[in-house]
All heavy atoms as a GROMACS GRO file, in nm:
protein
  569
    1MET      N    1  -1.940  -2.073   0.577
    1MET     CA    2  -1.834  -2.043   0.492
    1MET      C    3  -1.698  -2.096   0.537
    1MET      O    4  -1.659  -2.066   0.658
    1MET     CB    5  -1.825  -1.881   0.476
    1MET     CG    6  -1.723  -1.833   0.391
    1MET     SD    7  -1.732  -1.660   0.382
    1MET     CE    8  -1.586  -1.626   0.291
    2SER      N    9  -1.632  -2.165   0.462
    2SER     CA   10  -1.510  -2.227   0.497
    2SER      C   11  -1.394  -2.136   0.439
    2SER      O   12  -1.396  -2.066   0.344
    2SER     CB   13  -1.486  -2.371   0.429
    2SER     OG   14  -1.498  -2.351   0.295
    3ILE      N   15  -1.275  -2.146   0.519
    3ILE     CA   16  -1.166  -2.061   0.489
    3ILE      C   17  -1.064  -2.157   0.419
    3ILE      O   18  -1.039  -2.261   0.454
    3ILE     CB   19  -1.102  -2.012   0.615
    3ILE    CG1   20  -1.199  -1.907   0.683
    3ILE    CG2   21  -0.976  -1.930   0.586
    3ILE    CD1   22  -1.154  -1.866   0.810
    4SER      N   23  -1.021  -2.109   0.301
    4SER     CA   24  -0.932  -2.178   0.209
    4SER      C   25  -0.796  -2.154   0.256
    4SER      O   26  -0.746  -2.051   0.287
    4SER     CB   27  -0.946  -2.133   0.067
    4SER     OG   28  -0.843  -2.174  -0.022
    5LEU      N   29  -0.712  -2.268   0.269
    5LEU     CA   30  -0.571  -2.263   0.300
    5LEU      C   31  -0.490  -2.175   0.195
    5LEU      O   32  -0.412  -2.103   0.227
    5LEU     CB   33  -0.509  -2.393   0.326
    5LEU     CG   34  -0.363  -2.401   0.360
    5LEU    CD1   35  -0.340  -2.323   0.493
    5LEU    CD2   36  -0.308  -2.536   0.370
    6ALA      N   37  -0.522  -2.212   0.065
    6ALA     CA   38  -0.454  -2.150  -0.040
    6ALA      C   39  -0.500  -1.992  -0.043
    6ALA      O   40  -0.413  -1.909  -0.069
    6ALA     CB   41  -0.507  -2.205  -0.168
    7GLY      N   42  -0.620  -1.971  -0.007
    7GLY     CA   43  -0.662  -1.825   0.019
    7GLY      C   44  -0.585  -1.760   0.128
    7GLY      O   45  -0.544  -1.642   0.106
    8LEU      N   46  -0.563  -1.825   0.240
    8LEU     CA   47  -0.469  -1.763   0.344
    8LEU      C   48  -0.325  -1.739   0.306
    8LEU      O   49  -0.272  -1.641   0.334
    8LEU     CB   50  -0.479  -1.858   0.474
    8LEU     CG   51  -0.605  -1.853   0.539
    8LEU    CD1   52  -0.607  -1.951   0.654
    8LEU    CD2   53  -0.657  -1.719   0.594
    9ILE      N   54  -0.282  -1.831   0.225
    9ILE     CA   55  -0.144  -1.808   0.186
    9ILE      C   56  -0.143  -1.693   0.070
    9ILE      O   57  -0.045  -1.605   0.090
    9ILE     CB   58  -0.088  -1.936   0.113
    9ILE    CG1   59  -0.070  -2.050   0.220
    9ILE    CG2   60   0.036  -1.921   0.042
    9ILE    CD1   61  -0.050  -2.189   0.168
   10GLY      N   62  -0.244  -1.681  -0.013
   10GLY     CA   63  -0.248  -1.573  -0.099
   10GLY      C   64  -0.269  -1.437  -0.017
   10GLY      O   65  -0.213  -1.342  -0.074
   11ALA      N   66  -0.336  -1.439   0.086
   11ALA     CA   67  -0.362  -1.328   0.158
   11ALA      C   68  -0.229  -1.282   0.227
   11ALA      O   69  -0.197  -1.159   0.235
   11ALA     CB   70  -0.466  -1.351   0.265
   12ALA      N   71  -0.151  -1.377   0.282
   12ALA     CA   72  -0.028  -1.356   0.328
   12ALA      C   73   0.072  -1.286   0.240
   12ALA      O   74   0.155  -1.190   0.258
   12ALA     CB   75   0.040  -1.482   0.398
   13VAL      N   76   0.071  -1.345   0.113
   13VAL     CA   77   0.165  -1.302   0.005
   13VAL      C   78   0.122  -1.154  -0.022
   13VAL      O   79   0.200  -1.058  -0.047
   13VAL     CB   80   0.156  -1.388  -0.124
   13VAL    CG1   81   0.238  -1.318  -0.222
   13VAL    CG2   82   0.226  -1.520  -0.080
   14GLY      N   83  -0.014  -1.145  -0.035
   14GLY     CA   84  -0.070  -1.004  -0.067
   14GLY      C   85  -0.030  -0.899   0.042
   14GLY      O   86  -0.012  -0.780   0.004
   15LEU      N   87  -0.034  -0.946   0.165
   15LEU     CA   88   0.003  -0.855   0.282
   15LEU      C   89   0.139  -0.807   0.275
   15LEU      O   90   0.191  -0.694   0.278
   15LEU     CB   91  -0.027  -0.929   0.414
   15LEU     CG   92   0.004  -0.835   0.527
   15LEU    CD1   93  -0.080  -0.708   0.542
   15LEU    CD2   94  -0.008  -0.914   0.661
   16TYR      N   95   0.234  -0.907   0.228
   16TYR     CA   96   0.371  -0.877   0.212
   16TYR      C   97   0.394  -0.776   0.105
   16TYR      O   98   0.469  -0.679   0.107
   16TYR     CB   99   0.456  -0.994   0.195
   16TYR     CG  100   0.603  -0.971   0.174
   16TYR    CD1  101   0.690  -0.933   0.274
   16TYR    CD2  102   0.663  -1.000   0.052
   16TYR    CE1  103   0.810  -0.902   0.252
   16TYR    CE2  104   0.794  -0.976   0.037
   16TYR     CZ  105   0.867  -0.927   0.131
   16TYR     OH  106   1.008  -0.901   0.111
   17VAL      N  107   0.333  -0.794  -0.019
   17VAL     CA  108   0.350  -0.718  -0.127
   17VAL      C  109   0.294  -0.580  -0.101
   17VAL      O  110   0.351  -0.474  -0.142
   17VAL     CB  111   0.288  -0.779  -0.255
   17VAL    CG1  112   0.266  -0.678  -0.377
   17VAL    CG2  113   0.356  -0.902  -0.290
   18GLY      N  114   0.179  -0.573  -0.031
   18GLY     CA  115   0.111  -0.451   0.012
   18GLY      C  116   0.203  -0.366   0.107
   18GLY      O  117   0.214  -0.243   0.086
   19TRP      N  118   0.267  -0.441   0.193
   19TRP     CA  119   0.360  -0.378   0.280
   19TRP      C  120   0.481  -0.313   0.220
   19TRP      O  121   0.528  -0.209   0.236
   19TRP     CB  122   0.416  -0.487   0.396
   19TRP     CG  123   0.509  -0.422   0.488
   19TRP    CD1  124   0.497  -0.335   0.595
   19TRP    CD2  125   0.650  -0.436   0.490
   19TRP    NE1  126   0.616  -0.308   0.658
   19TRP    CE2  127   0.716  -0.367   0.588
   19TRP    CE3  128   0.737  -0.507   0.402
   19TRP    CZ2  129   0.850  -0.371   0.617
   19TRP    CZ3  130   0.867  -0.511   0.418
   19TRP    CH2  131   0.935  -0.448   0.535
   20LEU      N  132   0.538  -0.389   0.119
   20LEU     CA  133   0.653  -0.339   0.040
   20LEU      C  134   0.606  -0.217  -0.037
   20LEU      O  135   0.680  -0.118  -0.050
   20LEU     CB  136   0.699  -0.445  -0.062
   20LEU     CG  137   0.787  -0.560   0.001
   20LEU    CD1  138   0.816  -0.656  -0.098
   20LEU    CD2  139   0.917  -0.493   0.046
   21ASP      N  140   0.490  -0.231  -0.096
   21ASP     CA  141   0.442  -0.123  -0.187
   21ASP      C  142   0.416   0.002  -0.094
   21ASP      O  143   0.451   0.127  -0.140
   21ASP     CB  144   0.311  -0.156  -0.258
   21ASP     CG  145   0.261  -0.059  -0.360
   21ASP    OD1  146   0.340  -0.008  -0.431
   21ASP    OD2  147   0.139  -0.045  -0.358
   22TRP      N  148   0.360  -0.017   0.022
   22TRP     CA  149   0.341   0.098   0.111
   22TRP      C  150   0.470   0.164   0.146
   22TRP      O  151   0.493   0.297   0.149
   22TRP     CB  152   0.266   0.055   0.242
   22TRP     CG  153   0.256   0.154   0.352
   22TRP    CD1  154   0.204   0.269   0.356
   22TRP    CD2  155   0.321   0.144   0.477
   22TRP    NE1  156   0.217   0.331   0.470
   22TRP    CE2  157   0.296   0.247   0.558
   22TRP    CE3  158   0.396   0.032   0.540
   22TRP    CZ2  159   0.341   0.278   0.681
   22TRP    CZ3  160   0.436   0.058   0.673
   22TRP    CH2  161   0.409   0.179   0.740
   23LYS      N  162   0.570   0.086   0.171
   23LYS     CA  163   0.716   0.153   0.210
   23LYS      C  164   0.771   0.225   0.096
   23LYS      O  165   0.823   0.333   0.113
   23LYS     CB  166   0.800   0.040   0.251
   23LYS     CG  167   0.770  -0.031   0.393
   23LYS     CD  168   0.773   0.069   0.495
   23LYS     CE  169   0.875   0.039   0.602
   23LYS     NZ  170   0.877   0.123   0.712
   24ILE      N  171   0.751   0.174  -0.028
   24ILE     CA  172   0.810   0.234  -0.141
   24ILE      C  173   0.731   0.374  -0.163
   24ILE      O  174   0.796   0.472  -0.191
   24ILE     CB  175   0.798   0.156  -0.264
   24ILE    CG1  176   0.896   0.036  -0.256
   24ILE    CG2  177   0.827   0.221  -0.387
   24ILE    CD1  178   0.869  -0.079  -0.355
   25LEU      N  179   0.589   0.359  -0.158
   25LEU     CA  180   0.524   0.482  -0.185
   25LEU      C  181   0.539   0.589  -0.071
   25LEU      O  182   0.538   0.706  -0.110
   25LEU     CB  183   0.361   0.446  -0.195
   25LEU     CG  184   0.327   0.369  -0.318
   25LEU    CD1  185   0.181   0.324  -0.312
   25LEU    CD2  186   0.350   0.450  -0.450
   26LYS      N  187   0.548   0.540   0.053
   26LYS     CA  188   0.575   0.638   0.158
   26LYS      C  189   0.712   0.705   0.139
   26LYS      O  190   0.713   0.826   0.160
   26LYS     CB  191   0.577   0.560   0.295
   26LYS     CG  192   0.605   0.645   0.415
   26LYS     CD  193   0.594   0.554   0.536
   26LYS     CE  194   0.659   0.630   0.648
   26LYS     NZ  195   0.661   0.537   0.764
   27GLY      N  196   0.808   0.633   0.094
   27GLY     CA  197   0.943   0.690   0.065
   27GLY      C  198   0.934   0.796  -0.044
   27GLY      O  199   1.000   0.908  -0.042
   28MET      N  200   0.856   0.757  -0.151
   28MET     CA  201   0.848   0.852  -0.267
   28MET      C  202   0.776   0.980  -0.221
   28MET      O  203   0.815   1.090  -0.260
   28MET     CB  204   0.767   0.782  -0.375
   28MET     CG  205   0.852   0.676  -0.442
   28MET     SD  206   0.757   0.589  -0.566
   28MET     CE  207   0.708   0.716  -0.691
   29LEU      N  208   0.669   0.969  -0.139
   29LEU     CA  209   0.612   1.087  -0.084
   29LEU      C  210   0.692   1.172  -0.006
   29LEU      O  211   0.706   1.299  -0.020
   29LEU     CB  212   0.481   1.048   0.001
   29LEU     CG  213   0.395   1.163   0.051
   29LEU    CD1  214   0.323   1.228  -0.072
   29LEU    CD2  215   0.297   1.102   0.142
   30GLN      N  216   0.777   1.114   0.075
   30GLN     CA  217   0.869   1.194   0.157
   30GLN      C  218   0.985   1.266   0.063
   30GLN      O  219   1.024   1.376   0.092
   30GLN     CB  220   0.937   1.087   0.256
   30GLN     CG  221   0.850   1.073   0.371
   30GLN     CD  222   0.912   0.971   0.465
   30GLN    OE1  223   1.014   0.909   0.444
   30GLN    NE2  224   0.848   0.961   0.596
   31ALA      N  225   1.014   1.187  -0.031
   31ALA     CA  226   1.122   1.247  -0.123
   31ALA      C  227   1.073   1.367  -0.208
   31ALA      O  228   1.137   1.461  -0.218
   31ALA     CB  229   1.164   1.127  -0.224
   32MET      N  230   0.942   1.348  -0.239
   32MET     CA  231   0.880   1.463  -0.325
   32MET      C  232   0.874   1.593  -0.217
   32MET      O  233   0.901   1.698  -0.276
   32MET     CB  234   0.738   1.429  -0.364
   32MET     CG  235   0.740   1.350  -0.480
   32MET     SD  236   0.573   1.299  -0.550
   32MET     CE  237   0.456   1.404  -0.458
   33GLU      N  238   0.833   1.565  -0.092
   33GLU     CA  239   0.822   1.679  -0.008
   33GLU      C  240   0.967   1.734   0.020
   33GLU      O  241   0.978   1.860   0.021
   33GLU     CB  242   0.757   1.627   0.120
   33GLU     CG  243   0.740   1.743   0.222
   33GLU     CD  244   0.676   1.692   0.356
   33GLU    OE1  245   0.642   1.584   0.367
   33GLU    OE2  246   0.663   1.771   0.446
   34THR      N  247   1.058   1.652   0.045
   34THR     CA  248   1.199   1.706   0.073
   34THR      C  249   1.254   1.776  -0.049
   34THR      O  250   1.315   1.878  -0.027
   34THR     CB  251   1.285   1.588   0.114
   34THR    OG1  252   1.233   1.525   0.220
   34THR    CG2  253   1.419   1.639   0.141
   35LYS      N  254   1.241   1.727  -0.173
   35LYS     CA  255   1.294   1.790  -0.286
   35LYS      C  256   1.228   1.926  -0.309
   35LYS      O  257   1.290   2.017  -0.340
   35LYS     CB  258   1.253   1.697  -0.406
   35LYS     CG  259   1.316   1.749  -0.533
   35LYS     CD  260   1.290   1.654  -0.653
   35LYS     CE  261   1.344   1.704  -0.778
   35LYS     NZ  262   1.307   1.599  -0.887
   36ASN      N  263   1.096   1.935  -0.289
   36ASN     CA  264   1.025   2.072  -0.292
   36ASN      C  265   1.082   2.164  -0.192
   36ASN      O  266   1.093   2.284  -0.221
   36ASN     CB  267   0.876   2.048  -0.284
   36ASN     CG  268   0.798   2.180  -0.321
   36ASN    OD1  269   0.827   2.284  -0.273
   36ASN    ND2  270   0.699   2.157  -0.421
   37ARG      N  271   1.106   2.124  -0.064
   37ARG     CA  272   1.144   2.206   0.037
   37ARG      C  273   1.290   2.250   0.012
   37ARG      O  274   1.319   2.370   0.040
   37ARG     CB  275   1.126   2.140   0.167
   37ARG     CG  276   0.990   2.133   0.218
   37ARG     CD  277   0.993   2.072   0.369
   37ARG     NE  278   0.860   2.045   0.406
   37ARG     CZ  279   0.759   2.114   0.455
   37ARG    NH1  280   0.779   2.254   0.449
   37ARG    NH2  281   0.639   2.078   0.483
   38GLN      N  282   1.373   2.161  -0.048
   38GLN     CA  283   1.514   2.203  -0.073
   38GLN      C  284   1.524   2.303  -0.197
   38GLN      O  285   1.610   2.382  -0.202
   38GLN     CB  286   1.600   2.079  -0.107
   38GLN     CG  287   1.632   1.996   0.014
   38GLN     CD  288   1.690   1.867  -0.028
   38GLN    OE1  289   1.717   1.831  -0.140
   38GLN    NE2  290   1.759   1.798   0.077
   39ALA      N  291   1.422   2.310  -0.271
   39ALA     CA  292   1.410   2.395  -0.384
   39ALA      C  293   1.353   2.522  -0.345
   39ALA      O  294   1.336   2.615  -0.422
   39ALA     CB  295   1.328   2.339  -0.512
   40GLY      N  296   1.320   2.538  -0.212
   40GLY     CA  297   1.266   2.673  -0.172
   40GLY      C  298   1.118   2.679  -0.156
   40GLY      O  299   1.065   2.791  -0.126
   41GLY      N  300   1.056   2.567  -0.181
   41GLY     CA  301   0.906   2.558  -0.176
   41GLY      C  302   0.852   2.535  -0.030
   41GLY      O  303   0.939   2.524   0.070
   42ASP      N  304   0.730   2.527  -0.026
   42ASP     CA  305   0.654   2.490   0.094
   42ASP      C  306   0.633   2.348   0.126
   42ASP      O  307   0.567   2.306   0.221
   42ASP     CB  308   0.528   2.564   0.118
   42ASP     CG  309   0.422   2.531   0.002
   42ASP    OD1  310   0.466   2.467  -0.089
   42ASP    OD2  311   0.316   2.569   0.024
   43GLY      N  312   0.680   2.266   0.036
   43GLY     CA  313   0.662   2.115   0.046
   43GLY      C  314   0.552   2.069  -0.065
   43GLY      O  315   0.543   1.953  -0.081
   44GLY      N  316   0.495   2.163  -0.125
   44GLY     CA  317   0.396   2.125  -0.238
   44GLY      C  318   0.267   2.048  -0.184
   44GLY      O  319   0.231   2.053  -0.068
   45ALA      N  320   0.208   1.988  -0.275
   45ALA     CA  321   0.095   1.910  -0.249
   45ALA      C  322   0.121   1.785  -0.154
   45ALA      O  323   0.026   1.748  -0.078
   45ALA     CB  324   0.026   1.858  -0.379
   46ALA      N  325   0.243   1.733  -0.161
   46ALA     CA  326   0.280   1.628  -0.073
   46ALA      C  327   0.272   1.674   0.080
   46ALA      O  328   0.230   1.597   0.159
   46ALA     CB  329   0.416   1.582  -0.110
   47ALA      N  330   0.302   1.794   0.100
   47ALA     CA  331   0.310   1.846   0.245
   47ALA      C  332   0.167   1.885   0.287
   47ALA      O  333   0.115   1.863   0.402
   47ALA     CB  334   0.401   1.958   0.251
   48ARG      N  335   0.088   1.949   0.189
   48ARG     CA  336  -0.045   1.993   0.229
   48ARG      C  337  -0.143   1.875   0.250
   48ARG      O  338  -0.229   1.891   0.335
   48ARG     CB  339  -0.096   2.077   0.100
   48ARG     CG  340  -0.054   2.222   0.110
   48ARG     CD  341  -0.132   2.310   0.005
   48ARG     NE  342  -0.128   2.256  -0.135
   48ARG     CZ  343  -0.033   2.281  -0.223
   48ARG    NH1  344   0.068   2.362  -0.183
   48ARG    NH2  345  -0.040   2.243  -0.348
   49TYR      N  346  -0.126   1.776   0.163
   49TYR     CA  347  -0.229   1.657   0.179
   49TYR      C  348  -0.153   1.532   0.244
   49TYR      O  349  -0.196   1.430   0.208
   49TYR     CB  350  -0.288   1.630   0.047
   49TYR     CG  351  -0.355   1.737  -0.015
   49TYR    CD1  352  -0.298   1.808  -0.125
   49TYR    CD2  353  -0.470   1.788   0.041
   49TYR    CE1  354  -0.377   1.906  -0.188
   49TYR    CE2  355  -0.541   1.898  -0.008
   49TYR     CZ  356  -0.492   1.961  -0.129
   49TYR     OH  357  -0.556   2.060  -0.190
   50LYS      N  358  -0.050   1.556   0.320
   50LYS     CA  359   0.026   1.444   0.382
   50LYS      C  360  -0.058   1.338   0.448
   50LYS      O  361  -0.049   1.222   0.442
   50LYS     CB  362   0.136   1.501   0.473
   50LYS     CG  363   0.233   1.393   0.503
   50LYS     CD  364   0.347   1.453   0.592
   50LYS     CE  365   0.462   1.360   0.606
   50LYS     NZ  366   0.582   1.420   0.647
   51THR      N  367  -0.146   1.386   0.538
   51THR     CA  368  -0.238   1.294   0.619
   51THR      C  369  -0.324   1.206   0.521
   51THR      O  370  -0.335   1.089   0.541
   51THR     CB  371  -0.317   1.374   0.726
   51THR    OG1  372  -0.234   1.454   0.794
   51THR    CG2  373  -0.406   1.285   0.801
   52LEU      N  374  -0.385   1.285   0.439
   52LEU     CA  375  -0.493   1.214   0.336
   52LEU      C  376  -0.409   1.118   0.246
   52LEU      O  377  -0.448   1.003   0.237
   52LEU     CB  378  -0.565   1.314   0.257
   52LEU     CG  379  -0.660   1.248   0.158
   52LEU    CD1  380  -0.759   1.170   0.224
   52LEU    CD2  381  -0.711   1.363   0.059
   53LEU      N  382  -0.297   1.164   0.208
   53LEU     CA  383  -0.215   1.073   0.115
   53LEU      C  384  -0.163   0.956   0.192
   53LEU      O  385  -0.150   0.846   0.140
   53LEU     CB  386  -0.107   1.146   0.051
   53LEU     CG  387  -0.141   1.247  -0.067
   53LEU    CD1  388  -0.021   1.332  -0.109
   53LEU    CD2  389  -0.212   1.170  -0.176
   54GLY      N  390  -0.128   0.981   0.320
   54GLY     CA  391  -0.074   0.872   0.393
   54GLY      C  392  -0.175   0.759   0.428
   54GLY      O  393  -0.149   0.658   0.426
   55VAL      N  394  -0.307   0.807   0.456
   55VAL     CA  395  -0.407   0.703   0.469
   55VAL      C  396  -0.447   0.633   0.350
   55VAL      O  397  -0.447   0.520   0.350
   55VAL     CB  398  -0.542   0.790   0.520
   55VAL    CG1  399  -0.652   0.686   0.517
   55VAL    CG2  400  -0.525   0.836   0.662
   56VAL      N  401  -0.448   0.702   0.231
   56VAL     CA  402  -0.478   0.635   0.106
   56VAL      C  403  -0.355   0.533   0.067
   56VAL      O  404  -0.376   0.417   0.037
   56VAL     CB  405  -0.492   0.730  -0.011
   56VAL    CG1  406  -0.499   0.666  -0.144
   56VAL    CG2  407  -0.621   0.801   0.028
   57ILE      N  408  -0.236   0.588   0.087
   57ILE     CA  409  -0.113   0.507   0.057
   57ILE      C  410  -0.108   0.384   0.146
   57ILE      O  411  -0.059   0.278   0.101
   57ILE     CB  412   0.008   0.590   0.060
   57ILE    CG1  413   0.020   0.675  -0.056
   57ILE    CG2  414   0.139   0.508   0.070
   57ILE    CD1  415   0.134   0.784  -0.050
   58PHE      N  416  -0.149   0.393   0.270
   58PHE     CA  417  -0.150   0.272   0.366
   58PHE      C  418  -0.268   0.189   0.332
   58PHE      O  419  -0.251   0.064   0.332
   58PHE     CB  420  -0.159   0.327   0.511
   58PHE     CG  421  -0.166   0.204   0.605
   58PHE    CD1  422  -0.046   0.143   0.646
   58PHE    CD2  423  -0.281   0.176   0.661
   58PHE    CE1  424  -0.049   0.029   0.734
   58PHE    CE2  425  -0.294   0.060   0.750
   58PHE     CZ  426  -0.158  -0.009   0.781
   59GLY      N  427  -0.377   0.248   0.320
   59GLY     CA  428  -0.507   0.165   0.308
   59GLY      C  429  -0.524   0.088   0.185
   59GLY      O  430  -0.546  -0.037   0.184
   60VAL      N  431  -0.495   0.138   0.065
   60VAL     CA  432  -0.500   0.053  -0.057
   60VAL      C  433  -0.411  -0.063  -0.055
   60VAL      O  434  -0.465  -0.179  -0.079
   60VAL     CB  435  -0.493   0.157  -0.184
   60VAL    CG1  436  -0.482   0.080  -0.318
   60VAL    CG2  437  -0.604   0.248  -0.181
   61PRO      N  438  -0.289  -0.045  -0.047
   61PRO     CA  439  -0.202  -0.167  -0.056
   61PRO      C  440  -0.205  -0.261   0.062
   61PRO      O  441  -0.219  -0.386   0.047
   61PRO     CB  442  -0.059  -0.115  -0.061
   61PRO     CG  443  -0.057   0.034  -0.081
   61PRO     CD  444  -0.204   0.073  -0.037
   62VAL      N  445  -0.211  -0.212   0.183
   62VAL     CA  446  -0.199  -0.301   0.297
   62VAL      C  447  -0.338  -0.369   0.338
   62VAL      O  448  -0.344  -0.483   0.377
   62VAL     CB  449  -0.158  -0.226   0.429
   62VAL    CG1  450  -0.158  -0.314   0.543
   62VAL    CG2  451  -0.008  -0.179   0.395
   63ILE      N  452  -0.447  -0.309   0.287
   63ILE     CA  453  -0.573  -0.367   0.315
   63ILE      C  454  -0.624  -0.443   0.179
   63ILE      O  455  -0.684  -0.548   0.180
   63ILE     CB  456  -0.679  -0.262   0.362
   63ILE    CG1  457  -0.625  -0.216   0.498
   63ILE    CG2  458  -0.829  -0.326   0.364
   63ILE    CD1  459  -0.719  -0.109   0.550
   64GLY      N  460  -0.613  -0.374   0.066
   64GLY     CA  461  -0.658  -0.426  -0.067
   64GLY      C  462  -0.588  -0.540  -0.112
   64GLY      O  463  -0.653  -0.638  -0.170
   65PHE      N  464  -0.452  -0.544  -0.101
   65PHE     CA  465  -0.367  -0.656  -0.164
   65PHE      C  466  -0.404  -0.790  -0.106
   65PHE      O  467  -0.411  -0.893  -0.174
   65PHE     CB  468  -0.223  -0.623  -0.162
   65PHE     CG  469  -0.181  -0.529  -0.267
   65PHE    CD1  470  -0.263  -0.450  -0.341
   65PHE    CD2  471  -0.052  -0.500  -0.288
   65PHE    CE1  472  -0.233  -0.362  -0.442
   65PHE    CE2  473   0.001  -0.403  -0.381
   65PHE     CZ  474  -0.098  -0.343  -0.461
   66PRO      N  475  -0.412  -0.793   0.039
   66PRO     CA  476  -0.456  -0.925   0.087
   66PRO      C  477  -0.583  -0.980   0.053
   66PRO      O  478  -0.605  -1.088   0.039
   66PRO     CB  479  -0.434  -0.894   0.242
   66PRO     CG  480  -0.345  -0.786   0.259
   66PRO     CD  481  -0.376  -0.710   0.145
   67ILE      N  482  -0.686  -0.876   0.042
   67ILE     CA  483  -0.814  -0.922  -0.001
   67ILE      C  484  -0.798  -0.983  -0.155
   67ILE      O  485  -0.860  -1.086  -0.177
   67ILE     CB  486  -0.912  -0.804  -0.001
   67ILE    CG1  487  -0.942  -0.765   0.145
   67ILE    CG2  488  -1.036  -0.840  -0.074
   67ILE    CD1  489  -1.014  -0.637   0.167
   68ILE      N  490  -0.743  -0.920  -0.239
   68ILE     CA  491  -0.725  -0.961  -0.371
   68ILE      C  492  -0.644  -1.087  -0.376
   68ILE      O  493  -0.680  -1.192  -0.457
   68ILE     CB  494  -0.652  -0.842  -0.452
   68ILE    CG1  495  -0.746  -0.736  -0.482
   68ILE    CG2  496  -0.606  -0.911  -0.596
   68ILE    CD1  497  -0.675  -0.619  -0.538
   69GLY      N  498  -0.530  -1.102  -0.298
   69GLY     CA  499  -0.457  -1.223  -0.280
   69GLY      C  500  -0.541  -1.345  -0.241
   69GLY      O  501  -0.522  -1.462  -0.290
   70TYR      N  502  -0.627  -1.314  -0.137
   70TYR     CA  503  -0.704  -1.432  -0.084
   70TYR      C  504  -0.798  -1.472  -0.191
   70TYR      O  505  -0.818  -1.596  -0.222
   70TYR     CB  506  -0.798  -1.387   0.031
   70TYR     CG  507  -0.881  -1.499   0.085
   70TYR    CD1  508  -0.828  -1.588   0.186
   70TYR    CD2  509  -1.003  -1.510   0.048
   70TYR    CE1  510  -0.904  -1.681   0.222
   70TYR    CE2  511  -1.093  -1.609   0.089
   70TYR     CZ  512  -1.042  -1.695   0.183
   70TYR     OH  513  -1.118  -1.806   0.224
   71TRP      N  514  -0.859  -1.376  -0.259
   71TRP     CA  515  -0.978  -1.414  -0.356
   71TRP      C  516  -0.896  -1.487  -0.491
   71TRP      O  517  -0.956  -1.582  -0.526
   71TRP     CB  518  -1.033  -1.290  -0.408
   71TRP     CG  519  -1.128  -1.313  -0.524
   71TRP    CD1  520  -1.251  -1.376  -0.517
   71TRP    CD2  521  -1.108  -1.291  -0.668
   71TRP    NE1  522  -1.307  -1.366  -0.641
   71TRP    CE2  523  -1.222  -1.326  -0.731
   71TRP    CE3  524  -0.993  -1.241  -0.734
   71TRP    CZ2  525  -1.227  -1.318  -0.868
   71TRP    CZ3  526  -1.007  -1.224  -0.871
   71TRP    CH2  527  -1.117  -1.274  -0.930
   72ALA      N  528  -0.790  -1.438  -0.524
   72ALA     CA  529  -0.714  -1.495  -0.642
   72ALA      C  530  -0.666  -1.635  -0.613
   72ALA      O  531  -0.693  -1.730  -0.690
   72ALA     CB  532  -0.604  -1.413  -0.678
   73ALA      N  533  -0.613  -1.653  -0.492
   73ALA     CA  534  -0.570  -1.788  -0.460
   73ALA      C  535  -0.669  -1.884  -0.439
   73ALA      O  536  -0.666  -2.004  -0.480
   73ALA     CB  537  -0.477  -1.770  -0.334
   74SER      N  538  -0.775  -1.855  -0.379
   74SER     CA  539  -0.888  -1.950  -0.352
   74SER      C  540  -0.964  -1.977  -0.490
   74SER      O  541  -1.004  -2.086  -0.496
   74SER     CB  542  -0.991  -1.887  -0.252
   74SER     OG  543  -1.051  -1.778  -0.305
   75GLN      N  544  -0.955  -1.886  -0.571
   75GLN     CA  545  -1.032  -1.911  -0.707
   75GLN      C  546  -0.922  -2.011  -0.783
   75GLN      O  547  -0.974  -2.100  -0.860
   75GLN     CB  548  -1.051  -1.784  -0.784
   75GLN     CG  549  -1.154  -1.696  -0.726
   75GLN     CD  550  -1.285  -1.767  -0.732
   75GLN    OE1  551  -1.339  -1.836  -0.830
   75GLN    NE2  552  -1.352  -1.758  -0.608
   76LEU      N  553  -0.804  -1.983  -0.782
   76LEU     CA  554  -0.708  -2.071  -0.860
   76LEU      C  555  -0.698  -2.217  -0.801
   76LEU      O  556  -0.686  -2.306  -0.873
   76LEU     CB  557  -0.567  -2.013  -0.850
   76LEU     CG  558  -0.555  -1.889  -0.942
   76LEU    CD1  559  -0.413  -1.822  -0.924
   76LEU    CD2  560  -0.578  -1.918  -1.092
   77ALA      N  561  -0.712  -2.221  -0.662
   77ALA     CA  562  -0.694  -2.347  -0.601
   77ALA      C  563  -0.835  -2.427  -0.616
   77ALA      O  564  -0.833  -2.556  -0.612
   77ALA     CB  565  -0.656  -2.334  -0.460
   78GLY      N  566  -0.941  -2.363  -0.631
   78GLY     CA  567  -1.058  -2.437  -0.651
   78GLY      C  568  -1.126  -2.453  -0.525
   78GLY      O  569  -1.175  -2.517  -0.453
   0.00000   0.00000   0.00000
């Protein structure tokens, strides 16, 4: 199996987009928790499932986007 240069570039772009998405989603999760705590709550679902949500929020964009980027770029380049 040969590795496509276009695929590697697509994977790098996918990794960058996934990293940006992870940072945005992580910030939104923290903001939801903080907002709930400031309103007098216990942090809500964001605090209860913080570990699980953190793994999903990290795994899908940072692992999934490079895979999709590699596949898309290698298919487009031929």
